[in-house]
C-alpha positions as CSV (number, residue, x, y, z in Angstrom):
1,X,29.0,-60.4,12.3
2,X,32.1,-60.7,10.2
3,X,34.4,-57.8,10.2
4,X,36.7,-57.6,7.3
5,X,40.0,-55.8,7.7
6,X,40.7,-53.3,4.9
7,X,42.9,-55.0,2.1
8,X,46.4,-53.5,2.1
9,X,47.2,-51.5,-1.0
10,X,49.8,-53.4,-3.1
11,X,50.6,-50.5,-5.3
12,X,50.3,-46.7,-5.7
13,X,47.9,-47.3,-8.5
14,X,45.5,-49.1,-6.2
15,X,45.7,-46.3,-3.6
16,X,45.1,-43.7,-6.3
17,X,42.1,-45.7,-7.5
18,X,40.5,-45.8,-3.9
19,X,41.4,-42.2,-3.3
20,X,39.6,-41.1,-6.6
21,X,36.6,-43.2,-5.8
22,X,36.2,-41.5,-2.4
23,X,36.9,-38.0,-3.8
24,X,34.5,-38.4,-6.7
25,X,31.8,-39.7,-4.3
26,X,32.2,-36.8,-1.9
27,X,32.2,-34.2,-4.6
28,X,29.1,-35.9,-6.2
29,X,27.2,-35.7,-2.8
30,X,28.3,-32.1,-2.3
31,X,27.2,-31.2,-5.9
32,X,23.9,-32.8,-5.5
33,X,23.3,-31.1,-2.1
34,X,24.2,-27.7,-3.9
35,X,21.7,-28.5,-6.6
36,X,19.0,-29.3,-4.1
37,X,19.7,-26.1,-2.2
38,X,19.8,-24.0,-5.3
39,X,16.4,-25.5,-6.5
40,X,15.0,-24.9,-2.9
41,X,16.3,-21.3,-2.8
42,X,14.8,-20.6,-6.3
43,X,11.3,-22.0,-5.2
44,X,11.4,-19.8,-2.1
45,X,12.5,-16.7,-4.2
46,X,9.6,-17.4,-6.7
47,X,7.1,-17.8,-4.0
48,X,8.2,-14.6,-2.3
49,X,8.2,-12.8,-5.7
50,X,4.7,-13.8,-6.5
51,X,3.3,-13.0,-3.2
52,X,4.8,-9.6,-3.1
53,X,3.5,-8.8,-6.6
54,X,0.0,-9.9,-5.6
55,X,0.1,-7.5,-2.5
56,X,1.3,-4.7,-4.7
57,X,-1.7,-5.1,-7.0
58,X,-4.0,-5.1,-3.8
59,X,-2.3,-1.8,-2.7
60,X,-2.4,0.0,-6.1
61,X,-6.0,-0.9,-6.5
62,X,-6.6,1.0,-3.2
63,X,-4.5,3.8,-4.2
64,X,-6.4,4.2,-7.4
65,X,-9.8,4.2,-5.3
66,X,-8.5,7.2,-3.3
67,X,-7.5,8.9,-6.7
68,X,-11.1,8.4,-8.0
69,X,-12.1,10.7,-5.1
70,X,-9.7,13.5,-6.1
71,X,-12.1,15.5,-8.2
72,X,-14.9,15.3,-5.5
73,X,-12.3,16.6,-3.0
74,X,-11.3,19.6,-5.2
75,X,-15.0,20.4,-5.7
76,X,-15.9,20.2,-2.1
77,X,-13.1,22.4,-1.1
78,X,-14.3,24.9,-3.7
79,X,-17.7,24.8,-2.1
80,X,-16.4,25.4,1.4
81,X,-14.3,28.2,0.1
82,X,-17.2,29.9,-1.5
83,X,-19.2,29.6,1.9
84,X,-16.4,31.4,3.6
85,X,-16.0,34.0,1.0
86,X,-19.7,34.8,0.9
87,X,-20.0,35.2,4.8
88,X,-22.0,38.2,5.7
89,X,-20.4,41.2,7.6
90,X,-21.7,39.7,10.9
91,X,-20.2,36.3,10.2
92,X,-23.4,34.5,9.1
93,X,-22.9,31.7,6.5
94,X,-24.9,29.4,4.3
95,X,-24.8,26.4,6.6
96,X,-23.7,23.3,4.9
97,X,-25.5,20.1,6.2
98,X,-22.9,17.8,5.0
99,X,-19.1,17.9,4.4
100,X,-17.9,14.2,4.2
101,X,-14.3,13.3,3.8
102,X,-12.0,11.5,1.3
103,X,-11.8,7.8,1.6
104,X,-8.9,6.2,3.6
105,X,-7.3,2.9,2.5
106,X,-4.7,0.9,4.4
107,X,-1.5,-0.4,2.7
108,X,-0.8,-4.1,2.9
109,X,3.0,-4.9,3.5
110,X,2.9,-8.1,5.6
111,X,4.1,-10.3,2.6
112,X,6.9,-7.9,1.8
113,X,7.9,-7.7,5.5
114,X,7.8,-11.4,5.9
115,X,9.8,-12.1,2.7
116,X,12.4,-9.4,3.8
117,X,12.9,-10.7,7.2
118,X,13.0,-14.4,6.2
119,X,15.9,-13.4,3.7
120,X,13.7,-14.5,0.7
121,X,13.9,-11.1,-0.9
122,X,17.7,-11.2,-0.7
123,X,17.6,-14.2,-3.1
124,X,16.1,-12.0,-5.7
125,X,18.1,-9.9,-8.1
126,X,19.3,-6.6,-6.6
127,X,17.4,-4.5,-9.3
128,X,14.1,-6.2,-8.4
129,X,14.8,-5.6,-4.7
130,X,15.4,-2.0,-5.4
131,X,12.3,-1.4,-7.5
132,X,10.0,-3.1,-5.1
133,X,11.6,-1.5,-2.1
134,X,11.0,2.0,-3.7
135,X,7.3,0.9,-4.3
136,X,6.7,0.0,-0.8
137,X,8.4,3.2,0.5
138,X,6.1,5.4,-1.7
139,X,3.0,3.3,-0.7
140,X,3.6,3.9,3.0
141,X,4.3,7.5,2.4
142,X,0.8,7.8,0.5
143,X,-0.7,6.0,3.5
144,X,0.8,8.4,5.9
145,X,-0.6,11.4,3.8
146,X,-4.0,9.6,3.6
147,X,-4.1,9.4,7.4
148,X,-2.9,13.0,7.9
149,X,-5.6,14.4,5.7
150,X,-8.3,12.7,7.7
151,X,-7.3,15.0,10.6
152,X,-7.8,18.0,8.5
153,X,-11.2,16.8,7.1
154,X,-12.3,16.2,10.7
155,X,-11.9,19.9,11.4
156,X,-13.6,20.9,8.2
157,X,-16.5,18.6,9.0
158,X,-17.2,20.9,12.0
159,X,-18.6,23.4,9.5
160,X,-21.6,21.2,9.1
161,X,-24.7,22.7,11.0
162,X,-22.8,26.0,11.8
163,X,-24.4,29.3,10.8
164,X,-21.8,31.8,11.7
165,X,-18.0,32.1,11.6
166,X,-15.9,34.6,13.6
167,X,-13.0,36.3,12.0
168,X,-10.7,33.8,13.7
169,X,-12.9,30.9,12.5
170,X,-12.7,32.1,8.9
171,X,-9.0,32.2,9.2
172,X,-8.9,28.7,10.6
173,X,-11.1,27.3,7.9
174,X,-9.0,29.0,5.1
175,X,-5.9,27.3,6.6
176,X,-7.7,23.9,6.7
177,X,-8.8,24.3,3.0
178,X,-5.1,25.1,2.0
179,X,-3.9,22.0,4.1
180,X,-6.5,19.8,2.5
181,X,-5.6,21.0,-1.0
182,X,-1.9,20.3,-0.3
183,X,-2.6,16.7,0.9
184,X,-4.9,16.0,-2.2
185,X,-2.4,17.4,-4.7
186,X,0.5,15.5,-3.1
187,X,-1.3,12.3,-3.0
188,X,-2.3,12.8,-6.7
189,X,1.4,13.1,-7.5
190,X,2.5,10.1,-5.5
191,X,-0.3,7.8,-6.7
192,X,0.9,8.7,-10.4
193,X,4.4,7.8,-9.5
194,X,3.4,4.6,-7.9
195,X,1.1,3.6,-10.7
196,X,3.9,4.3,-13.2
197,X,6.4,2.3,-11.4
198,X,4.0,-0.6,-10.8
199,X,3.0,-0.6,-14.6
200,X,6.7,-0.9,-15.5
201,X,6.7,-4.1,-13.6
202,X,3.6,-5.3,-15.4
203,X,1.4,-4.6,-12.4
204,X,-1.9,-2.9,-12.8
205,X,-4.9,-2.3,-10.4
206,X,-8.0,-4.4,-10.7
207,X,-11.3,-3.2,-12.2
208,X,-12.7,-2.4,-8.8
209,X,-14.6,0.8,-8.4
210,X,-16.1,1.6,-5.0
211,X,-19.4,3.4,-4.6
212,X,-19.5,7.3,-4.4
213,X,-17.5,8.4,-1.5
214,X,-19.1,10.6,1.4
215,X,-17.0,13.7,0.0
216,X,-18.8,13.2,-3.3
217,X,-22.4,13.4,-1.8
218,X,-24.1,16.7,-2.1
219,X,-23.4,19.3,0.5
220,X,-27.0,19.6,1.1
221,X,-27.2,15.9,2.2
222,X,-29.2,15.8,5.4
223,X,-26.7,15.0,8.4
224,X,-28.8,11.9,9.6
225,X,-28.9,10.5,6.0
226,X,-25.1,11.0,5.5
227,X,-24.3,9.4,8.8
228,X,-26.5,6.3,7.9
229,X,-24.9,6.0,4.5
230,X,-21.5,6.3,6.1
231,X,-22.2,3.5,8.5
232,X,-23.5,1.3,5.8
233,X,-20.5,2.0,3.6
234,X,-18.1,1.2,6.4
235,X,-19.9,-2.2,7.0
236,X,-19.4,-3.0,3.2
237,X,-15.7,-2.1,3.5
238,X,-15.4,-4.4,6.6
239,X,-16.9,-7.3,4.7
240,X,-14.6,-6.8,1.7
241,X,-11.5,-6.7,4.0
242,X,-12.6,-9.8,5.8
243,X,-12.8,-11.6,2.4
C-alpha cells in the first residue's frame, strides 16, 4: 500500500482552498443530516396526529352512544319517582320487574399516551397539543362520570321485585334518583362540549347506533328476559371491541 504524504501548501491561497473544501463538505453533511432528521420528525408527527385523530373519533362515537340513552334515562327516573310518590301509607309500591341501567363505554387513550410519552406530540404545534390535550381531559372526565353513575343505578336496580318501601327506603331512593339525574345532566353537558371541540377539528362520530339499551326496555320487562337480553348484548359488545 502506498502512503502519500500530504503535499505542503505553497501559498495561503492553496491553504484557503483546502480549508474551504473541508468546511463546505462538513456543512453539507450537517445540512443533509438536519434535512433527514427534519423529514423523519415530520413523518413521526404526522403518524402521531393521524393515530390520535382516529382514536378521538372512536371515543366520540362511544360518547354519542351514551348520549342516545339520555332520554331513556330521564324517562326511567320519572317512572321510578312516580312509583315512590304513589306508595301506599303502609309502604306498598307498584313493584317494577325491570330497571336496567345506562350503557357504559370505555375511553381509548393508548395512542395519545404513547405519542405523548415518546415525544411525538411535542413535535406538533402547541395549539394542536392544547386542543387535543383538552379533548382527552374531558373524555376521561366523562368516563369517570359514566363509571360513577353505574354504582347509583346498581342501587336503583334493587327496586326490581320489591313490593314495599320503608320511610328510610323512600328517602334513600329519592337520593339515588337525584344523584342519577345529576350524572345524566352532567354527562349531557360534557358530551356536548366534547362534540363541539371535536367538530372544530373536523372530527365527527361515525354513523354507529347501538341497539336499545337496557334502561330503554319497558319497566314491565320480565327479569329473566331482561337478564338474558343483557347477557346477549354484552356478548355483542365484546365481539365489537375484539374487532
